[in-house]
C-alpha positions in Angstrom: 13.6 -119.3 10.8 10.3 -121.1 11.1 10.0 -124.4 9.4 7.7 -124.3 6.3 5.6 -127.1 7.7 5.1 -125.1 10.9 4.0 -122.0 9.0 1.4 -124.1 7.2 0.2 -125.7 10.4 0.0 -122.5 12.4 -3.3 -121.3 11.0 -4.9 -124.7 11.7 -3.7 -124.6 15.2 -5.0 -121.1 15.6 -8.5 -122.2 14.4 -8.4 -125.1 16.9 -7.5 -122.7 19.8 -10.4 -120.3 18.7 -12.8 -123.2 18.8 -11.7 -124.3 22.2 -11.9 -120.8 23.6 -15.4 -120.4 22.2 -16.6 -123.7 23.7 -15.0 -122.9 27.1 -16.3 -119.3 27.4 -19.7 -119.4 25.7 -20.5 -122.9 27.0 -19.7 -121.8 30.5 -22.0 -118.7 30.1 -24.8 -121.0 28.8 -24.4 -123.4 31.7 -24.2 -120.5 34.3 -27.4 -119.0 32.8 -29.1 -122.3 33.3 -27.7 -122.7 36.9 -29.0 -119.3 37.8 -32.6 -120.2 36.7 -32.5 -118.0 33.6 -33.5 -120.8 31.1 -37.2 -121.3 30.6 -39.9 -123.8 29.7 -39.9 -122.2 26.3 -37.8 -123.6 24.8 -35.2 -125.6 26.8 -37.8 -127.1 29.1 -40.1 -128.6 26.5 -37.3 -129.7 24.2 -35.5 -131.4 27.0 -38.7 -133.2 28.0 -39.4 -134.2 24.4 -35.8 -135.6 24.1 -36.2 -137.5 27.4 -39.5 -138.9 26.4 -38.1 -139.9 23.0 -35.3 -141.9 24.8 -38.0 -143.6 26.9 -40.1 -144.8 24.0 -42.5 -141.8 23.6 -41.1 -140.0 20.5 -41.5 -136.2 20.5 -43.9 -136.3 23.4 -44.0 -133.4 25.8 -46.7 -132.0 28.1 -45.8 -128.3 28.4 -48.9 -127.2 26.5 -51.4 -129.8 27.6 -54.6 -128.3 29.1 -52.9 -124.9 28.7 -54.3 -122.3 31.0 -52.5 -119.6 29.1 -52.2 -118.2 25.5 -49.4 -117.9 23.1 -49.1 -116.1 19.7 -50.0 -119.5 18.1 -53.4 -121.2 18.6 -52.4 -124.0 21.0 -55.9 -124.3 22.3 -57.0 -125.4 18.9 -54.4 -128.2 18.5 -55.5 -131.8 18.0 -52.3 -133.1 19.6 -50.8 -130.3 21.8 -48.5 -132.8 23.4 -46.6 -133.9 20.2 -43.6 -131.7 19.2 -44.2 -132.5 15.5 -47.3 -130.4 15.5 -45.1 -127.4 16.2 -41.7 -128.1 14.7 -40.3 -131.0 12.7 -36.9 -131.8 14.1 -36.0 -135.5 13.5 -32.4 -134.8 14.7 -33.7 -134.9 18.2 -34.0 -138.7 17.9 -30.3 -139.4 17.7 -29.6 -136.5 20.1 -31.7 -138.4 22.7 -29.0 -141.1 22.8 -26.7 -138.6 24.4 -28.9 -138.8 27.5 -27.5 -142.2 28.0 -24.2 -140.4 28.9 -25.7 -137.6 30.9 -29.5 -137.3 31.5 -30.1 -133.6 31.8 -30.6 -130.3 29.9 -26.9 -129.5 30.4 -26.2 -132.1 27.7 -28.3 -130.0 25.2 -26.5 -126.8 26.2 -23.0 -128.2 25.7 -24.1 -130.0 22.5 -25.4 -126.7 21.1 -22.2 -124.9 22.0 -20.0 -127.5 20.5 -22.2 -127.8 17.3 -22.0 -124.0 16.7 -18.3 -123.9 17.4 -17.5 -126.8 15.0 -19.1 -124.9 12.2 -15.8 -123.1 12.1 -14.1 -126.2 10.8 -15.8 -126.5 7.4 -15.8 -122.7 7.0 -12.0 -122.8 7.5 -11.5 -125.6 5.0 -13.8 -123.8 2.5 -11.9 -120.5 2.8 -8.5 -122.3 2.7 -9.5 -124.2 -0.4 -10.7 -120.9 -2.0 -7.6 -118.8 -1.1 -4.7 -121.2 -1.2 -5.4 -122.0 -4.8 -4.2 -118.5 -5.4 -0.8 -119.6 -4.2 1.5 -120.4 -7.2 5.1 -121.1 -7.7 6.0 -117.4 -8.0 3.9 -116.3 -5.1 6.0 -114.3 -2.6 6.5 -115.6 1.0 4.5 -112.6 2.3 1.6 -113.2 -0.1 1.5 -116.9 0.8 1.5 -116.0 4.5 -1.4 -113.6 4.0 -3.4 -116.1 2.0 -2.9 -118.9 4.6 -4.2 -116.6 7.4 -7.2 -115.2 5.6 -9.3 -118.3 6.5 -8.5 -117.8 10.2 -10.0 -114.3 10.0 -13.2 -115.7 8.6 -13.4 -118.2 11.5 -13.0 -115.3 13.9 -15.8 -113.4 12.3 -18.0 -116.5 12.4 -17.3 -117.2 16.1 -17.9 -113.6 17.0 -21.2 -113.3 15.1 -23.7 -111.9 17.7 -26.6 -113.8 16.1 -24.8 -117.1 16.7 -23.8 -116.2 20.2 -27.4 -115.2 20.9 -28.6 -118.6 19.6 -26.1 -120.2 21.9 -27.5 -118.3 25.0 -31.2 -118.7 24.0 -32.0 -122.0 25.7 -31.7 -124.9 23.1 -32.9 -125.3 19.6 -31.8 -128.0 17.2 -31.7 -125.5 14.4 -28.6 -124.0 16.0 -26.7 -127.0 14.9 -27.5 -126.3 11.2 -24.6 -123.9 10.5 -22.0 -126.6 10.8 -24.1 -128.9 8.6 -24.8 -126.3 6.0 -21.1 -125.2 5.8 -19.9 -128.8 5.6 -22.4 -129.5 2.8 -21.3 -126.5 0.8 -17.6 -127.4 1.3 -18.1 -130.9 0.0 -20.2 -129.6 -2.9 -17.4 -127.2 -4.0 -14.7 -129.8 -3.6 -16.6 -132.3 -5.7 -17.5 -134.8 -3.1 -21.2 -135.4 -3.7 -21.7 -138.0 -1.0 -20.4 -135.7 1.7 -22.6 -133.0 0.4 -25.7 -135.2 0.4 -24.9 -136.5 4.0 -24.5 -133.1 5.5 -27.4 -131.6 3.6 -29.6 -134.4 5.0 -28.4 -133.6 8.5 -29.1 -129.9 8.1 -32.7 -130.6 6.9 -33.2 -132.8 10.0 -32.6 -129.8 12.3 -35.9 -128.0 11.5 -38.6 -127.7 8.9 -37.5 -124.5 7.2 -33.8 -125.5 6.8 -34.9 -127.5 3.7 -35.4 -124.1 2.0 -31.8 -123.1 2.6 -30.6 -126.6 1.3 -32.8 -126.2 -1.8 -31.1 -122.9 -2.5 -27.7 -124.6 -2.3 -29.1 -127.2 -4.7 -29.9 -124.4 -7.2 -26.3 -123.2 -6.8 -25.0 -126.7 -7.6 -27.2 -126.8 -10.7 -26.8 -123.3 -12.1 -23.3 -122.4 -11.1 -21.5 -125.7 -10.8 -23.5 -127.3 -13.7 -24.2 -130.4 -11.5 -27.7 -130.5 -12.9 -28.8 -133.9 -11.6 -27.3 -133.4 -8.1 -28.4 -129.8 -7.9 -32.0 -130.1 -9.2 -32.4 -133.4 -7.3 -31.3 -131.7 -4.1 -33.6 -128.7 -4.8 -36.6 -130.9 -5.4 -36.0 -133.2 -2.4 -35.2 -130.3 0.0 -38.1 -128.1 -1.0 -40.4 -131.2 -1.0 -39.2 -132.0 2.6 -40.0 -128.5 3.8 -43.4 -128.6 2.1 -44.1 -132.0 3.7 -43.2 -130.6 7.1 -45.3 -127.4 6.8 -48.3 -128.8 4.9 -48.6 -132.4 6.0 -46.7 -133.5 9.1 -47.4 -130.4 11.3 -51.1 -130.2 10.3 -51.5 -133.9 10.8 -50.6 -133.5 14.5 -52.0 -130.1 15.2 -55.2 -130.5 13.3 -54.9 -127.0 11.6 -55.0 -126.4 7.9 -51.5 -125.0 7.9 -48.4 -124.6 10.1 -49.4 -123.0 13.4 -46.8 -120.3 12.8 -48.5 -118.9 9.7 -50.3 -116.5 12.1 -47.1 -114.6 12.3 -47.7 -113.5 8.7 -51.4 -112.8 9.1 -50.8 -109.2 8.1 -50.4 -110.3 4.5 -53.2 -112.9 4.3 -55.0 -115.8 6.0 -53.4 -118.7 4.0 -50.2 -119.3 2.0 -52.1 -118.7 -1.2 -53.6 -115.4 0.1 -50.2 -114.2 1.3 -48.5 -114.9 -2.1 -51.4 -113.4 -4.0 -51.5 -110.2 -1.9 -47.7 -109.7 -2.1 -47.7 -110.1 -5.9 -50.7 -107.9 -6.4 -49.7 -105.3 -3.8 -45.8 -105.0 -3.9 -46.3 -101.8 -1.8 -46.9 -104.1 1.2 -43.4 -105.4 0.8 -41.9 -101.9 0.6 -43.8 -100.6 3.5 -42.9 -103.5 5.7 -39.2 -103.3 4.9 -39.1 -99.6 5.7 -39.9 -100.3 9.3 -37.0 -99.2 11.6 -36.8 -102.6 13.4 -36.7 -104.5 10.1 -34.0 -102.2 8.7 -32.0 -102.6 11.9 -32.3 -106.4 11.7 -31.0 -106.4 8.1 -28.2 -104.1 9.0 -27.1 -106.2 11.9 -27.1 -109.3 9.8 -24.8 -107.6 7.3 -22.5 -106.4 10.1 -22.3 -110.0 11.4 -20.4 -110.9 8.2 -18.1 -107.9 8.7 -19.9 -106.2 5.9 -18.2 -108.5 3.4 -21.2 -110.5 2.4 -22.3 -107.7 0.0 -19.3 -108.5 -2.1 -20.6 -111.9 -2.9 -24.1 -111.1 -4.3 -24.5 -114.3 -6.3 -24.0 -116.4 -3.1 -25.9 -113.9 -1.0 -29.0 -114.8 -3.0 -29.0 -118.2 -1.3 -29.8 -116.5 2.0 -32.8 -114.4 0.7 -35.6 -116.9 1.5 -34.3 -117.5 5.1 -33.9 -113.8 5.6 -37.4 -113.1 4.3 -38.9 -115.7 6.7 -37.6 -113.6 9.6 -37.9 -110.1 8.2 -41.5 -110.4 7.2 -42.7 -112.0 10.5 -45.0 -110.0 12.8 -43.3 -111.8 15.7 -40.6 -109.3 16.7 -38.2 -111.7 18.2 -37.7 -113.4 14.8 -36.0 -110.2 13.6 -34.5 -109.1 16.8 -31.2 -110.9 16.3 -31.6 -112.0 19.9 -32.7 -115.6 19.4 -32.0 -118.7 17.3 -33.8 -117.5 14.2 -30.7 -116.3 12.4 -28.7 -119.4 12.8 -29.5 -120.6 9.3 -28.6 -117.3 7.8 -25.1 -116.6 9.3 -23.3 -119.5 7.5 -24.7 -118.4 4.2 -23.5 -114.8 4.8 -20.0 -116.1 5.6 -19.9 -118.2 2.4 -20.9 -115.0 0.5 -18.1 -113.1 2.3 -15.5 -115.7 1.4 -16.4 -115.8 -2.3 -17.1 -112.1 -2.5 -13.7 -111.2 -1.1 -12.0 -113.6 -3.5 -13.8 -112.3 -6.5 -13.2 -108.6 -5.7 -9.5 -109.2 -4.9 -9.0 -111.1 -8.1 -10.4 -108.3 -10.1 -8.7 -105.4 -8.3 -5.5 -107.2 -7.3 -4.1 -108.2 -10.6 -0.3 -108.0 -11.3 0.6 -109.6 -8.0 -1.5 -107.4 -5.8 -4.2 -110.0 -5.0 -2.9 -110.5 -1.5 -2.7 -106.8 -0.8 -6.3 -106.2 -1.8 -7.6 -109.2 0.0 -5.7 -108.2 3.2 -7.1 -104.7 3.1 -10.7 -106.0 2.6 -10.2 -108.6 5.3 -8.9 -105.9 7.7 -11.9 -103.7 7.1 -14.2 -106.7 7.6 -12.5 -107.5 10.9 -12.9 -104.0 12.1 -16.6 -104.0 11.3 -17.1 -107.4 12.8 -15.2 -106.5 16.0 -17.0 -103.2 16.4 -20.4 -104.9 15.9 -19.5 -107.7 18.3 -18.4 -105.1 20.9 -21.9 -103.6 20.7 -24.0 -106.7 20.3 -22.0 -109.8 21.2 -21.6 -111.4 24.6 -17.9 -112.7 24.7 -15.2 -111.0 26.8 -14.5 -108.8 23.7 -18.0 -107.3 24.1 -19.2 -104.5 26.4 -22.1 -106.9 27.3 -19.9 -109.6 28.7 -20.9 -110.9 32.1 -20.2 -114.2 33.8 -22.4 -114.1 36.8 -21.6 -116.3 39.8 -24.2 -118.8 40.9 -26.5 -116.8 43.1 -27.6 -117.7 46.7 -31.2 -117.8 45.4 -30.2 -120.4 42.8 -28.4 -122.5 45.3 -31.4 -122.5 47.6 -33.5 -123.9 44.7 -31.5 -127.2 44.8 -33.5 -129.0 47.5 -36.8 -128.3 45.8 -35.5 -129.4 42.4 -34.0 -132.6 44.0 -37.3 -133.4 45.8 -39.3 -133.3 42.6 -36.7 -135.2 40.6 -36.8 -138.0 43.2 -40.5 -138.5 42.5 -41.4 -141.5 40.3 -41.4 -140.2 36.6 -45.1 -140.9 36.2 -46.1 -138.4 39.0 -47.5 -135.3 37.2 -46.2 -131.9 38.3 -46.6 -128.2 37.4 -43.7 -125.7 37.5 -43.0 -122.1 36.8 -41.2 -121.3 33.6 -37.7 -120.8 35.0 -37.9 -124.1 37.1 -39.4 -126.2 34.4 -36.1 -127.1 32.6 -34.8 -128.4 36.0 -37.7 -130.8 36.7 -39.2 -131.8 33.3 -37.8 -135.3 33.1 -41.1 -137.0 33.5 -44.1 -138.0 31.4 -46.4 -135.2 32.7 -45.0 -131.8 33.5 -47.2 -128.7 33.1 -46.3 -125.1 32.7 -47.9 -123.1 35.5 -50.6 -121.7 35.7 -51.7 -125.0 34.1 -52.4 -127.4 36.9 -54.5 -130.2 35.4 -53.8 -133.4 37.5 -50.5 -132.2 38.9 -49.7 -133.6 42.3 -47.0 -131.0 43.0 -46.6 -127.4 42.0 -43.1 -125.7 42.2 -42.9 -121.9 41.8 -40.3 -119.1 42.2 -41.8 -115.9 43.5 -38.9 -114.0 41.8 -39.2 -115.9 38.5 -40.5 -114.5 35.2 -44.1 -113.3 35.3 -45.0 -115.3 32.2 -47.1 -116.9 30.9 -49.1 -115.8 34.0 -48.4 -112.4 35.5 -47.0 -112.3 39.1 -50.2 -111.1 40.6 -52.2 -113.8 38.8 -49.7 -116.4 40.1 -50.2 -115.2 43.7 -54.0 -115.2 43.3 -54.0 -118.7 41.9 -51.8 -119.9 44.9 -54.1 -118.2 47.3 -57.2 -119.8 45.8 -55.6 -123.3 45.8 -54.8 -122.9 49.5 -58.1 -121.3 50.4 -60.1 -124.1 48.9 -57.8 -126.7 50.4 -56.9 -128.3 47.1 -53.2 -128.0 47.8 -51.1 -127.4 50.9 -47.6 -126.0 51.4 -45.1 -128.9 51.3 -42.0 -126.6 51.6 -41.1 -122.9 51.1 -37.9 -121.0 51.3 -36.2 -117.9 49.8 -39.1 -117.3 47.4 -39.5 -120.9 46.4 -42.9 -122.6 47.0 -43.7 -126.3 46.7 -47.4 -127.2 46.9 -48.7 -130.7 47.3 -52.2 -131.8 46.4 -54.4 -132.7 49.5 -51.8 -131.6 52.0 -53.2 -130.1 55.2 -50.5 -127.4 55.7 -51.1 -123.8 54.7 -48.3 -121.7 56.4 -45.3 -120.4 54.6 -41.9 -120.9 56.2 -40.5 -117.9 58.0 -37.6 -118.0 55.5 -39.9 -117.7 52.4 -39.8 -113.9 52.4 -36.0 -113.7 52.9 -35.6 -113.2 49.2 -37.3 -109.9 49.6 -35.2 -108.7 52.6 -31.8 -107.0 52.5 -30.2 -109.5 54.9 -27.9 -106.8 56.1 -26.9 -105.7 52.6 -26.3 -102.0 52.2 -27.4 -100.2 49.0 -24.7 -99.0 46.6 -26.1 -95.5 46.6 -27.6 -94.1 49.9 -30.7 -91.9 49.7 -32.5 -91.7 53.1 -35.8 -90.2 51.9 -38.8 -90.5 54.2 -42.4 -91.1 53.0 -44.9 -89.9 55.5 -42.8 -91.0 58.5 -43.7 -94.6 57.7 -41.3 -95.7 55.0 -37.8 -94.6 54.2 -36.0 -95.2 50.9 -32.6 -96.1 52.1 -31.0 -96.3 48.7 -30.7 -98.4 45.6 -28.4 -100.7 43.6 -28.1 -100.9 39.9 -26.7 -103.7 37.8 -26.1 -103.7 34.1 -26.0 -107.1 32.4 -26.7 -108.7 29.1 -30.1 -110.3 28.4 -30.3 -112.3 25.1 -33.6 -110.9 23.9 -33.3 -107.3 25.3 -29.6 -106.6 24.9 -27.9 -104.6 27.6 -30.3 -104.0 30.5 -30.2 -102.3 33.9 -31.8 -103.9 36.9 -32.6 -101.5 39.7 -33.2 -102.7 43.3 -34.5 -100.2 45.8 -34.2 -100.6 49.6 -37.1 -99.6 51.8 -36.9 -99.3 55.6 -40.1 -99.7 57.7 -40.1 -97.0 60.3 -43.4 -97.9 62.0 -46.3 -100.3 61.6 -48.0 -99.6 58.4 -51.7 -98.6 58.7 -52.6 -99.6 55.2 -51.6 -101.6 52.1 -49.2 -99.5 50.0 -47.9 -99.9 46.5 -45.0 -98.5 44.7 -45.4 -97.1 41.2 -42.5 -96.2 39.0 -42.8 -93.7 36.2 -40.6 -93.4 33.1 -40.3 -90.4 30.9 -38.3 -89.4 27.8 -36.1 -86.4 27.3 -39.1 -84.2 26.5 -40.9 -85.1 29.8 -43.4 -87.2 28.0 -44.7 -90.1 30.2 -43.7 -93.3 28.5 -44.6 -96.0 31.0 -46.3 -96.5 34.4 -44.7 -99.5 36.0 -46.4 -100.8 39.2 -44.2 -103.0 41.2 -45.5 -106.5 40.4 -43.3 -109.0 42.3 -42.3 -108.3 46.0 -45.6 -106.5 46.8 -47.7 -109.4 45.5 -45.8 -112.1 47.4 -44.8 -109.9 50.4 -47.4 -107.1 50.8 -46.7 -104.1 53.0 -49.1 -105.5 55.6 -46.5 -108.1 56.4 -43.6 -105.6 56.6 -42.3 -105.2 60.1 -40.6 -102.2 61.8 -36.8 -102.0 61.3 -37.0 -104.4 58.3 -35.3 -103.4 55.1 -37.2 -104.7 52.1 -35.7 -105.0 48.6 -37.9 -104.1 45.7 -36.4 -105.0 42.3 -37.7 -103.7 39.0 -37.8 -105.9 35.9 -34.8 -105.5 33.6 -35.1 -102.3 31.5 -33.1 -101.6 28.3 -30.3 -99.2 29.0 -31.0 -95.8 27.3 -34.6 -96.6 26.3 -36.2 -95.2 29.5 -33.7 -92.6 30.8 -35.9 -90.8 33.3 -37.6 -92.3 36.4 -39.7 -91.3 39.4 -41.3 -93.4 42.1 -44.4 -92.8 44.2 -45.7 -94.5 47.3 -49.5 -94.8 47.0 -52.2 -96.3 49.2 -53.7 -99.5 47.7 -56.7 -98.6 45.6 -55.6 -95.0 45.0 -55.7 -94.1 41.3 -52.5 -93.2 39.5 -52.0 -89.5 39.9 -50.2 -87.3 37.4 -46.6 -86.5 38.4 -44.3 -83.8 37.3 -41.1 -82.0 38.1 -37.7 -81.6 36.5 -36.3 -85.0 35.3 -32.7 -86.1 34.8 -31.2 -89.4 33.6 -31.5 -92.6 35.6 -28.2 -93.9 34.1 -25.8 -92.2 31.7 -24.7 -93.6 28.4 -21.3 -94.4 30.1 -23.1 -96.5 32.7 -22.3 -94.2 35.7 -24.7 -94.3 38.6 -26.9 -91.4 39.4 -28.5 -90.5 42.8 -32.1 -90.1 43.9 -33.6 -87.0 45.5 -37.0 -86.6 47.2 -39.6 -84.1 45.9 -43.2 -84.3 46.9 -43.0 -88.1 47.5 -41.8 -88.4 44.0 -38.2 -89.5 43.7 -36.3 -88.4 40.6 -32.9 -89.5 39.5 -30.4 -86.7 39.2 -26.7 -86.5 38.5 -24.6 -86.0 41.7 
């Protein structure tokens, strides 16, 4: 028979093992994403640079947006101080975080800190749930009931760690706000267990994560005043927290950006031009609220938030009210990513949903489970919640329990980036550089690092021809490089496997023979053979497909086509991909925008096999595809024919067939 002490310790040990597993798996995924050049200047790059500058005596300074030659959804061209992070977000917690760079000076520190911070939120959640449920254990409680009540908190920890919104935040570069769940949960736990100094300390830490977290803390202050009757503590917290958020939005950020309000107010411009206009319009025209909330993507976001709590948060309506302001900030934004569930924006909301779930389950079980049936009702409700949470995680999460799990190896392309990154990092930190978005986080530890296509006074430019085509499109990037070389402003310092390092004033304009290797098959054979000829000049040998998770898009398919050059090409050609829905309606025309810009067909040589990869496409959203080979300058012509799915809902590959130079995907 197990010792009573062992039975009491077992749930705590289980929580510890779950935390370790989360840190090991999700932390490795976050690191591998960075190693494979999938992190970006927005937001790991600029945060890392701001933290590095803070440690070196330049608090909150970064240069990502200085002299910006691109546009965002916020008016960065109008900023008074575009190089001070406080004009965008107020995150004082970055100051103590910068001290961690004394241990390891790199963005990896931020990624592991974020993983550990999210995981440790499970600790106060566990103690809160244990405090709530173990008080139901009395002298006449049966051993089975006691066992159930001791393990209920572990189930809530599991729901928390499996929440897709938290895992998405963990794999969405780095944001200080992702550390707020642990602080909010700890603050609430200390409040409920009547330890006000612990509550104040963790509430303060939560507010230091980001400007809007003060609103969530203010709501907890209201709970302390109204529900717990701690009027001085509660109302004082409410006033200070709300005042802090107001100070951030209306004073600190405008002081540095020179605008009248927070730069992110433009995301609510559909309701008015100023905070007063927005409030006035929503009060006078409540139909605006109803119409906005009826949008499918808004409803989907609210539904997925609910599923993240296992559906149990609805049982705790009084606590759920605490999350309403934070939910509204995301749900009413015109910026779709804020309500996609795929970024960091829901990090503040998830802990409040879990608190509502704990209290709601306790309240409902206490009312339905009288006469000794409390543990039965609570176990049934918890079981239902776990089923919902696991099913939602399987669809939207990224752990090994999800259909979207993928731990990619470090690619050959990423390994060949190392010499370029090392060369820039060996430069004195006062040498200005410019870098593409996916390389910026690897080279941003310097006072002046610009986001390409911004060049300014950069002495070096580092680009990845296969990197993301933002903020400048791939064709625009290639044209800028061509102009820089043509006018002898920069020369080619090094090039290899799609990476290009330019140096100001260098008299060297030839690319390395290995530069275009990233676009060649290198002897690889396609997964699916096709063998379709186009005019006797090109042959589509076949294609590969790879399904993987992308934080913002969800499950995506990446298609790589293999093209064999049969004879010297007499003209420039382009590939155009067409996508239809099930009713044969043309949804999108997708010209290939990467390989053919950097490696045009005029450079293709006979007997070469060239790889052409499409950008990631959401699985199921564009189920039908065709491809045409067109002469450069030819207009897009209408295409037709019977269409069949590119990839089935089960993820099975489908094969291509040729029809009038249009390839359609068809089941074998």
